[in-house]
C-alpha positions as CSV (number, residue, x, y, z in Angstrom):
1,X,0.0,0.0,0.0
2,X,1.4,3.4,-0.9
3,X,2.1,5.9,1.8
4,X,0.0,8.4,0.0
5,X,-3.1,6.1,0.2
6,X,-2.4,5.4,3.8
7,X,-2.1,9.1,4.7
8,X,-5.3,10.0,2.8
9,X,-7.3,7.2,4.4
10,X,-6.0,8.0,7.9
11,X,-6.6,11.7,7.5
12,X,-10.2,11.0,6.4
13,X,-10.7,8.9,9.5
14,X,-9.3,11.7,11.7
15,X,-11.4,14.3,9.9
16,X,-14.5,12.1,10.4
17,X,-13.8,11.8,14.1
18,X,-13.4,15.5,14.5
19,X,-16.8,16.0,12.7
20,X,-18.4,13.4,14.9
21,X,-17.2,15.0,18.1
22,X,-18.2,18.5,16.9
23,X,-21.6,17.2,16.0
24,X,-22.1,15.6,19.4
25,X,-20.9,18.7,21.2
26,X,-23.2,21.0,19.3
27,X,-26.2,18.6,19.1
28,X,-25.9,18.5,15.3
29,X,-27.0,15.0,14.4
30,X,-26.3,15.5,10.7
31,X,-22.7,16.5,11.3
32,X,-22.3,13.6,13.7
33,X,-23.5,11.1,11.2
34,X,-21.4,12.6,8.4
35,X,-18.3,12.3,10.6
36,X,-19.2,8.6,11.3
37,X,-19.6,8.0,7.6
38,X,-16.2,9.6,6.9
39,X,-14.5,7.4,9.5
40,X,-16.0,4.2,8.1
41,X,-15.2,5.3,4.5
42,X,-11.6,5.9,5.4
43,X,-11.3,2.6,7.2
44,X,-12.9,0.6,4.4
45,X,-10.6,2.2,1.8
46,X,-7.6,1.4,3.9
47,X,-8.6,-2.2,4.3
48,X,-9.3,-2.5,0.6
49,X,-5.9,-1.1,-0.2
50,X,-4.3,-3.7,2.0
51,X,-6.2,-6.5,0.4
52,X,-5.3,-5.3,-3.1
53,X,-1.6,-5.1,-2.1
54,X,-1.7,-8.6,-0.7
55,X,-2.8,-10.0,-4.1
56,X,-0.3,-8.0,-6.2
């Protein structure tokens, strides 16, 4: 897995966590759910990249 992909996926997870925490703190459910979605998306992308690399 390239370091660029890893960094992008990890930054998406961190950004998602920040959005989730902000949403919880402000009572903004939409922002909270968006943050959770970003975290999951980053994690799925990272796992997909690891699987792809294992077969190449």
